[in-house]
Each structure stands twice: as structure tokens, then as C-alpha cells.
N, C-alpha and C positions, 0 to 999 in steps of 0.2 A: 445757950440755945437761941437761935434767931427768933425774932417776933414777926408775925405777919404785919404788913403795912398798915392795916386798919387799926392795929394796936399801937403802932408807933406815931401815927399822925392823929392829932386831936385839935379840931377847930375851937373847942372850948378852952383848951390850954393856951394856944397861940395860933395866929394865922401866918406867922413868919417862920421860915425855915432856912437854915444855911446849908447849902448843898455843895459838896466838894467832889470833883472827879480828877483823878490823878493818873498820869501815864505810868506804864510798867516797863520793865527791862531797859531803863535809861533812855527811853524814847522821848522825843520832843514834839510838841504841837506845831511850833513855828520856829523860825530863826534859821541860822545857817548850819548846815551839816558840816562839821569839822573834818570828817573823813573824806567826803566827796567834794566839798566846797559849794554844793548846791544851796540855793536860798529857798526857803519855804515860808517866807514872810507873808505871802498872800493868804496863808491859812488863818492868820489871826482875824482878818476881816470876815472871812467865811464863817469862822466859829462864832464871832459876835453876832453876825446876821442870823445865823441858824438858831442861836440861843434865844434871841428876841422873837423870831418867827414862831418857834415852838411854844413860847409863852402865850402867844395869841391863839394857838390851836387848842391848848389845854386850859383848864380852869385855874390858871396861875397868872400872876403879874410879876415880872422880874423887876424887883425894886433896886437891885444893884448887882454888879458882876465885876469880876476881874479875870482876864485871860492871861495866864503866865506861860512861860515856855514849857513847863511840864505838868501844869494843873490848871483847873478853872474853879473859881468860886462863884456862887450865885446865891443871892438872898431873894427868896421867892415868897410872895404873899398868896396864900390860897384863897380862893373865892368859895363861899358856901354854895351848896347845890341850888338854893333858891335865888341867889343873886347872879348866877352865871347868865350872861347874855347869849341868846341864840342867834 
């Protein structure tokens, strides 16, 4: 049975979390589409920029990340509610 997010995330246990997001249906985030020959290489930079920008909006710091053709990995450090900058 799924747990609510407040039961999954604990700043007392650790402030670092490894987050993974994977494409479905054999889709790709970037690269060349072998069926059409179109290049979607520009998406990689867009994904990296967006990941880092969202880290500034929310109370997290992106400590490390990897953008691969069909998935992304991000190591995020959570900030406590008292230490978040306004």
C-alpha cells in the first residue's frame, strides 16, 4: 500500500534523496529519432536548465544530476523549513 509523502520523507533520517524519473512506452528525452531522423538533442539542455531552475523555486538544492536518453537522476538535498530563504 502506498505511503503518504510525509511518511516517506524525514529530515531527521537524511536530507539527501535520490530521485529517478523514467520515460514510458520506449520514448526518449533527447537524441535522434531513428524512425523520422529528427534530432531532439536540444531537449537535453532544456531539461538540465529546468531541473536547476525548479531547485531554486522549491526548498531543495540539486546536489547532482544525470540526464540520460530515457531517464533522469537527481540527488536532492532538502532544506528544513526554518532554513529556507525567502
